[in-house]
C-alpha positions as CSV (number, residue, x, y, z in Angstrom):
1,M,-55.4,131.7,31.8
2,E,-55.2,130.6,28.2
3,K,-51.8,129.7,26.9
4,K,-50.6,131.5,23.8
5,E,-50.0,129.3,20.7
6,Y,-46.8,130.2,19.0
7,T,-45.8,129.2,15.5
8,S,-42.4,129.1,13.6
9,P,-40.0,132.0,13.1
10,Y,-39.8,130.7,9.5
11,D,-43.4,131.8,8.9
12,F,-43.8,135.4,7.7
13,E,-47.0,136.0,9.7
14,G,-46.3,133.5,12.4
15,K,-46.6,134.4,16.1
16,I,-43.4,134.0,18.2
17,P,-42.4,135.0,21.7
18,L,-41.4,138.6,22.2
19,K,-38.1,137.6,23.7
20,Q,-37.2,135.5,20.6
21,A,-38.5,138.2,18.3
22,V,-36.3,140.9,19.9
23,I,-33.1,138.8,19.6
24,L,-33.8,137.9,16.0
25,G,-34.7,141.5,15.1
26,L,-31.5,142.8,16.8
27,Q,-29.4,140.6,14.5
28,H,-30.8,142.6,11.5
29,V,-30.0,145.9,13.2
30,L,-26.4,144.9,13.9
31,A,-26.0,143.7,10.3
32,M,-27.0,147.0,8.8
33,F,-26.3,149.6,11.5
34,V,-22.9,150.8,10.4
35,G,-23.9,150.7,6.7
36,N,-27.0,152.8,7.4
37,L,-24.9,155.6,8.9
38,T,-21.8,155.5,6.6
39,P,-23.3,157.2,3.5
40,V,-24.4,160.2,5.6
41,L,-20.9,160.5,7.1
42,I,-19.3,160.3,3.7
43,I,-21.5,162.8,1.9
44,T,-21.7,165.3,4.8
45,G,-17.9,165.0,5.0
46,A,-17.5,165.7,1.3
47,C,-19.8,168.8,1.5
48,A,-18.1,170.1,4.7
49,A,-14.6,169.8,3.1
50,M,-15.6,172.3,0.4
51,H,-17.6,174.8,2.6
52,D,-19.6,175.3,5.8
53,A,-17.6,172.8,7.9
54,D,-18.9,174.4,11.2
55,V,-22.5,174.1,10.1
56,F,-22.1,170.4,9.3
57,A,-20.3,169.7,12.6
58,A,-23.4,171.1,14.4
59,I,-26.0,169.1,12.4
60,Q,-24.2,165.9,11.7
61,V,-25.4,164.2,14.9
62,S,-29.0,165.2,14.1
63,L,-28.6,163.7,10.6
64,L,-27.3,160.4,11.9
65,Q,-30.1,160.3,14.4
66,N,-32.7,160.9,11.7
67,A,-31.1,158.2,9.5
68,M,-31.8,155.6,12.2
69,L,-35.4,156.8,12.8
70,I,-36.3,156.9,9.1
71,A,-34.8,153.5,8.5
72,G,-37.0,152.0,11.3
73,V,-40.2,153.8,10.1
74,V,-39.8,152.9,6.4
75,T,-39.0,149.3,7.4
76,L,-42.3,149.1,9.3
77,V,-44.2,150.4,6.2
78,Q,-42.4,147.8,4.0
79,L,-43.4,145.0,6.4
80,F,-47.0,145.9,7.0
81,S,-47.8,148.3,4.1
82,I,-50.1,151.4,4.0
83,G,-52.4,150.8,1.0
84,P,-50.2,150.3,-2.0
85,I,-47.1,151.6,-0.1
86,G,-45.1,148.6,1.0
87,G,-44.7,145.0,-0.3
88,K,-45.3,143.1,3.0
89,V,-42.0,141.4,2.4
90,P,-39.2,140.5,5.0
91,I,-36.9,143.4,4.0
92,I,-35.0,145.9,6.2
93,M,-34.8,149.4,4.8
94,G,-31.9,151.8,5.3
95,T,-29.7,154.6,3.8
96,S,-28.5,153.6,0.4
97,S,-24.8,153.5,-0.3
98,G,-25.5,153.2,-4.1
99,F,-25.9,157.0,-4.4
100,I,-22.6,157.9,-2.9
101,G,-20.7,158.3,-6.2
102,V,-23.4,160.4,-7.8
103,F,-23.9,162.5,-4.7
104,Q,-20.1,163.2,-4.4
105,S,-20.2,164.4,-8.0
106,V,-23.3,166.6,-7.3
107,A,-21.6,168.1,-4.3
108,H,-18.6,169.0,-6.4
109,V,-20.7,170.5,-9.2
110,M,-22.7,172.6,-6.7
111,G,-19.7,173.7,-4.7
112,G,-20.3,171.7,-1.6
113,G,-21.4,173.2,1.7
114,V,-25.1,173.6,2.8
115,L,-26.0,174.5,-0.8
116,G,-24.6,171.3,-2.2
117,Y,-26.2,169.1,0.5
118,G,-29.5,171.0,0.0
119,A,-29.3,170.2,-3.8
120,I,-28.8,166.5,-2.9
121,M,-31.9,166.6,-0.7
122,G,-34.0,168.4,-3.4
123,A,-32.9,165.8,-6.0
124,S,-33.7,163.0,-3.6
125,I,-37.3,164.3,-3.0
126,I,-38.0,164.5,-6.8
127,G,-36.2,161.2,-7.4
128,G,-38.2,159.4,-4.7
129,L,-41.4,160.5,-6.2
130,F,-40.2,159.4,-9.6
131,E,-39.4,155.9,-8.3
132,T,-42.9,155.8,-6.7
133,V,-44.4,156.3,-10.2
134,L,-42.1,153.5,-11.5
135,G,-43.5,151.3,-8.7
136,F,-47.1,151.8,-9.9
137,L,-46.0,150.9,-13.5
138,L,-44.1,147.8,-12.4
139,K,-46.7,145.3,-13.3
140,P,-46.7,145.9,-17.1
141,L,-42.9,146.1,-16.8
142,R,-42.6,142.8,-14.9
143,R,-42.2,140.8,-18.2
144,F,-38.8,142.4,-18.5
145,F,-37.7,140.8,-15.2
146,P,-38.0,137.0,-15.5
147,S,-36.1,134.9,-12.9
148,V,-33.0,134.8,-15.1
149,V,-32.7,138.6,-15.0
150,T,-33.6,139.1,-11.4
151,G,-31.3,136.2,-10.5
152,T,-28.4,137.8,-12.4
153,V,-29.1,141.1,-10.5
154,V,-29.2,139.3,-7.1
155,L,-26.0,137.4,-8.0
156,S,-24.2,140.6,-9.0
157,I,-25.4,142.3,-5.7
158,G,-23.9,139.4,-3.8
159,L,-20.6,139.5,-5.7
160,S,-20.3,143.3,-5.3
161,L,-20.8,143.0,-1.5
162,I,-18.4,140.1,-0.9
163,G,-15.5,142.6,-1.5
164,V,-17.1,145.0,1.0
165,G,-17.4,142.1,3.6
166,V,-13.8,141.1,3.1
167,A,-12.7,144.7,3.5
168,S,-14.6,144.9,6.8
169,F,-13.1,141.5,7.8
170,G,-9.6,143.2,7.6
171,G,-10.7,146.2,9.7
172,G,-12.0,148.5,7.0
173,S,-10.0,149.5,4.0
174,S,-9.5,153.1,5.3
175,A,-8.1,151.9,8.7
176,K,-4.4,152.4,9.2
177,D,-4.1,148.9,10.6
178,Y,-6.1,147.4,7.7
179,G,-5.3,143.7,7.3
180,S,-3.4,143.5,10.6
181,V,-3.2,140.1,12.4
182,E,-5.5,141.3,15.1
183,N,-8.2,142.4,12.7
184,L,-8.0,139.1,10.7
185,L,-8.1,137.0,13.9
186,I,-11.1,139.0,15.3
187,G,-13.0,138.5,12.0
188,L,-12.1,134.8,11.9
189,F,-13.2,134.4,15.5
190,V,-16.6,135.9,14.8
191,L,-17.0,133.8,11.7
192,V,-16.1,130.5,13.6
193,V,-18.5,131.4,16.4
194,I,-21.3,132.0,13.9
195,L,-20.6,128.7,12.2
196,A,-20.3,126.8,15.5
197,F,-23.7,128.0,16.7
198,K,-25.4,127.9,13.3
199,H,-24.6,124.2,12.7
200,G,-23.6,123.0,16.2
201,T,-26.8,124.0,18.0
202,K,-30.5,123.9,17.4
203,G,-33.5,126.2,18.0
204,M,-33.0,129.7,19.3
205,L,-29.2,129.4,19.6
206,S,-28.9,128.3,16.0
207,N,-31.3,131.1,14.8
208,S,-29.3,133.7,16.8
209,A,-25.9,132.6,15.5
210,V,-25.1,136.0,13.9
211,L,-26.0,138.0,17.0
212,I,-24.1,135.7,19.3
213,G,-21.0,135.9,17.0
214,I,-21.1,139.7,17.0
215,I,-21.6,139.9,20.8
216,C,-18.6,137.5,21.2
217,G,-16.6,139.8,18.9
218,Y,-17.4,142.8,21.2
219,V,-16.3,140.8,24.2
220,L,-13.0,139.8,22.5
221,C,-12.3,143.4,21.6
222,M,-12.8,144.3,25.3
223,I,-10.4,141.6,26.4
224,L,-7.6,142.2,23.9
225,P,-6.3,145.5,25.4
226,L,-5.3,143.4,28.5
227,F,-2.8,141.5,26.4
228,I,-1.7,143.7,23.5
229,S,-1.1,147.4,22.7
230,T,-4.1,149.4,21.5
231,T,-1.9,151.8,19.5
232,G,0.2,151.4,16.4
233,V,2.7,153.4,14.4
234,A,1.8,154.4,10.8
235,S,4.3,154.4,7.9
236,D,4.8,158.1,8.4
237,G,5.8,157.6,12.0
238,T,2.5,158.9,13.5
239,E,0.8,157.0,16.3
240,F,-2.8,155.8,15.9
241,V,-5.4,153.9,17.8
242,K,-6.1,150.5,16.3
243,S,-9.4,150.1,14.5
244,W,-10.7,147.2,16.7
245,V,-10.5,149.3,19.9
246,L,-14.0,150.1,21.3
247,N,-14.5,153.9,21.5
248,W,-16.4,154.2,24.8
249,D,-15.9,158.0,24.8
250,K,-18.4,158.2,22.0
251,V,-21.0,156.4,24.1
252,A,-20.3,158.6,27.1
253,Q,-20.6,161.8,25.1
254,A,-23.9,160.9,23.4
255,K,-27.2,162.3,24.8
256,W,-29.7,160.0,26.5
257,F,-32.7,161.4,24.6
258,A,-33.2,163.8,21.6
259,L,-36.1,164.4,19.3
260,P,-35.5,164.3,15.5
261,K,-35.4,167.6,13.6
262,L,-37.4,168.1,10.4
263,M,-35.5,169.7,7.5
264,P,-32.2,170.4,9.2
265,V,-31.0,171.5,5.7
266,K,-33.2,173.4,3.3
267,P,-33.8,171.5,0.0
268,V,-32.5,173.2,-3.2
269,F,-34.0,172.1,-6.6
270,D,-31.4,172.3,-9.3
271,L,-31.5,170.3,-12.6
272,R,-27.7,169.7,-12.4
273,A,-28.4,167.6,-9.4
274,I,-31.8,166.2,-10.3
275,L,-31.1,164.6,-13.7
276,P,-28.2,162.3,-12.7
277,V,-30.0,161.4,-9.5
278,L,-33.2,160.4,-11.4
279,I,-31.1,157.9,-13.4
280,M,-29.8,156.4,-10.2
281,F,-33.4,156.0,-8.9
282,I,-34.1,153.8,-11.9
283,V,-31.1,151.7,-11.0
284,T,-32.3,151.6,-7.4
285,A,-35.7,150.3,-8.5
286,V,-34.0,147.5,-10.4
287,E,-31.8,146.7,-7.4
288,T,-34.9,146.6,-5.1
289,V,-36.6,144.2,-7.5
290,G,-33.5,142.1,-7.2
291,D,-33.4,142.3,-3.4
292,I,-37.1,141.4,-3.0
293,S,-36.7,138.5,-5.5
294,G,-33.7,137.3,-3.6
295,V,-35.3,137.5,-0.2
296,M,-38.4,135.7,-1.3
297,E,-36.5,133.0,-3.1
298,G,-33.9,132.6,-0.4
299,G,-36.2,133.0,2.6
300,M,-39.6,131.7,1.4
301,S,-38.6,129.5,-1.5
302,R,-40.9,131.2,-4.0
303,E,-40.9,134.0,-6.6
304,A,-42.1,137.5,-5.5
305,T,-45.5,138.5,-6.8
306,D,-46.3,141.6,-8.8
307,Q,-48.0,143.2,-5.8
308,E,-44.9,142.5,-3.6
309,L,-42.5,144.0,-6.1
310,S,-44.7,147.0,-6.9
311,G,-45.4,147.8,-3.2
312,G,-41.7,147.4,-2.4
313,V,-40.5,149.8,-5.0
314,I,-43.3,152.3,-4.1
315,C,-42.1,152.1,-0.5
316,D,-38.6,152.7,-1.7
317,G,-39.6,155.9,-3.5
318,I,-41.9,157.4,-0.8
319,G,-39.4,156.5,1.9
320,S,-36.6,158.2,0.1
321,S,-38.6,161.4,-0.4
322,I,-39.6,161.4,3.3
323,A,-36.0,160.7,4.3
324,A,-34.8,163.8,2.4
325,L,-37.2,166.0,4.4
326,F,-35.3,164.9,7.4
327,G,-31.9,165.6,5.8
328,V,-31.3,161.8,5.2
329,L,-30.0,160.2,1.9
330,P,-32.4,157.9,0.0
331,N,-33.7,154.8,1.7
332,T,-33.7,151.4,0.0
333,S,-33.7,147.7,0.7
334,F,-30.6,146.6,2.5
335,S,-28.7,143.7,0.7
336,Q,-26.9,142.9,4.0
337,N,-30.2,141.9,5.5
338,V,-31.2,139.9,2.4
339,G,-28.1,137.9,3.0
340,L,-29.1,137.4,6.7
341,V,-32.6,136.2,5.7
342,T,-31.3,133.8,3.0
343,M,-28.7,132.4,5.5
344,T,-31.1,131.9,8.5
345,K,-34.4,131.4,6.6
346,I,-36.1,133.5,9.3
347,V,-38.7,135.7,7.6
348,N,-41.0,136.4,10.6
349,R,-42.5,139.8,10.3
350,F,-42.8,140.4,14.0
351,A,-39.1,139.7,14.5
352,L,-38.1,142.1,11.7
353,A,-40.5,144.7,13.1
354,C,-38.8,144.4,16.5
355,G,-35.6,145.3,14.7
356,A,-37.3,148.3,13.1
357,I,-38.6,149.5,16.4
358,F,-35.1,149.2,17.9
359,L,-33.8,151.5,15.1
360,I,-36.5,154.0,16.0
361,I,-35.5,153.8,19.6
362,C,-31.9,154.4,18.6
363,G,-33.0,157.5,16.7
364,L,-34.6,158.8,19.9
365,F,-31.9,157.6,22.3
366,P,-28.5,158.5,20.8
367,K,-26.6,156.8,23.6
368,L,-28.0,153.4,22.7
369,A,-27.2,154.2,19.0
370,A,-23.6,155.1,19.9
371,L,-23.2,151.7,21.7
372,V,-24.0,149.9,18.4
373,S,-22.1,152.4,16.2
374,I,-18.8,151.7,17.9
375,M,-18.8,148.1,16.5
376,P,-15.3,147.4,15.0
377,Q,-15.3,146.7,11.3
378,S,-13.6,143.4,11.8
379,V,-16.4,142.2,14.0
380,L,-19.0,143.2,11.4
381,G,-16.8,141.6,8.6
382,G,-16.8,138.2,10.3
383,A,-20.6,138.1,10.0
384,A,-20.7,139.9,6.6
385,V,-18.6,137.5,4.7
386,I,-21.0,134.6,5.2
387,M,-24.1,136.8,4.8
388,F,-23.0,138.3,1.5
389,S,-22.1,134.9,0.2
390,S,-25.6,133.7,0.9
391,I,-26.9,136.4,-1.5
392,V,-24.8,134.9,-4.2
393,M,-26.4,131.5,-3.5
394,S,-29.8,133.1,-3.6
395,G,-29.1,134.5,-7.0
396,I,-28.0,131.1,-8.3
397,Q,-31.2,129.6,-6.9
398,L,-33.2,132.2,-8.9
399,I,-31.3,131.6,-12.1
400,T,-31.7,127.8,-11.9
401,K,-35.3,127.9,-10.9
402,E,-36.1,127.0,-14.5
403,P,-34.0,124.6,-16.5
404,L,-30.8,126.2,-17.8
405,T,-30.9,126.7,-21.6
406,A,-28.3,128.1,-24.0
407,R,-30.3,131.4,-24.0
408,S,-30.3,131.8,-20.2
409,M,-26.7,130.8,-19.9
410,T,-25.8,133.5,-22.4
411,I,-27.7,136.1,-20.6
412,V,-26.0,135.3,-17.2
413,S,-22.5,134.9,-18.6
414,V,-22.5,138.0,-20.7
415,A,-24.2,140.1,-18.0
416,L,-21.7,139.0,-15.4
417,G,-18.7,139.0,-17.8
418,L,-19.3,142.3,-19.5
419,G,-21.6,144.2,-17.1
420,Y,-20.2,143.1,-13.7
421,G,-16.7,143.1,-15.2
422,I,-17.0,146.8,-16.2
423,G,-18.3,147.7,-12.8
424,A,-15.5,145.9,-11.0
425,N,-12.9,147.6,-13.3
426,S,-14.3,151.1,-13.5
427,A,-11.1,152.6,-14.9
428,I,-12.2,151.3,-18.3
429,L,-14.9,154.0,-18.4
430,M,-12.5,156.9,-17.8
431,Q,-12.8,158.1,-21.5
432,L,-16.6,158.1,-21.4
433,P,-19.0,160.9,-20.3
434,Q,-19.0,161.6,-16.5
435,A,-22.7,160.6,-16.3
436,I,-21.9,157.1,-17.5
437,Q,-19.0,156.9,-15.1
438,M,-21.2,157.9,-12.1
439,I,-23.9,155.4,-12.9
440,C,-21.8,152.3,-14.0
441,G,-18.5,152.9,-12.2
442,E,-19.6,152.4,-8.6
443,S,-20.4,148.7,-8.7
444,G,-21.1,145.9,-11.1
445,I,-24.8,145.8,-10.2
446,V,-26.0,148.5,-12.6
447,P,-24.2,147.5,-15.8
448,A,-24.9,143.8,-15.1
449,A,-28.6,144.6,-14.7
450,F,-28.8,146.7,-17.9
451,V,-27.0,144.0,-19.9
452,A,-29.3,141.2,-18.6
453,I,-32.4,143.2,-19.3
454,I,-31.3,144.1,-22.9
455,L,-30.3,140.6,-23.7
456,N,-33.5,139.2,-22.4
457,I,-35.4,141.5,-24.8
458,L,-33.2,140.9,-27.8
459,L,-32.4,137.2,-27.7
460,P,-35.1,135.0,-29.3
461,K,-36.8,132.7,-26.9
462,E,-36.4,128.9,-27.4
463,K,-39.2,127.1,-29.0
464,Q,-41.2,124.8,-26.7
């Protein structure tokens, strides 16, 4: 019997053992799993609070199931491509959190309930097709995205996510025990385990450092109840379960197998929802260009090609339209996984595909999904802090790919100072139209990207 020849996991098209690929792929799923489901929970919760709470209680599980399934399918398309759809880049796709602010506003305008959620789905279908067109036009637009611009976008993505990672490190900002000693110690424990395995071991153990850290975090959360109380008392005197406690009831109640449902909510097409969402899809396209640029620079030490960027944005758009047909919010490249790739340098397509297949399996077997979804925020935060910081370093690598000049330093400094500064302090926009608040007030990514693009167009280039 002929022995198989394996290559490196640092090679995009390399062949690696199935066992290794599954473990490396599982890291990616754990890094994005909670973030993939959270936007659906937030928006369905906002719509249900206004109207039709009983309806959403009945369909929410189906929507979460579909979110996992769609993320896996769209990731496979991004990895392998179908014609022009997909960039063949080491990117994990998932439900975008960038639309949360706009969708909350749309839900309020439409009165919430099934009608409001249906309007969000209708706008997502149109917006996804719109982004697909942008993807086909990306090549002539590429000159507006030199490394100094894409590097600034990647840098702002990393900076905006560091705060998210630190919030998770403390147990999640909405947790009643946010910042407790237990949460901080759990996050620190996971971080130390990751660093120990990443830099203290070699081969498979080093490559799987994030997964090992998360598993150790699970084990620690299982052991802690033997020594300390699992309940606390809030400032109003009410008792609550601490955020690091594993909710095994959620796993027990989940079904073993369930097929996804097409169009659990009927799409509604309303201009009040469509117009602001279209603008957000332009922003998403810019962010995807930044993510792909970051992952190619950080993981493969080269700039992304026109074909990779175009195919990636087209996949973003088509994937978002298909997601809406299943009642799921728009799909886009996941910055968490860009951070994981830039940290580990593992870009193997087979490994990432195993992660995508695991997501699909989670969508078909809710009990398995529930097991991953109970991950405490502090466990995720211990891994997220280092992954998100890696995105910042990837942005710096892109910016410094060419010698720094007075022009490039001006673009980066003004984009981060003004653009990212506005996004990080969104109260400054309170007197401006609501549309601007929705687009620029959610993170520093959007204004930083716009400022960098505009300055790159306006500032005269240095003479050779």
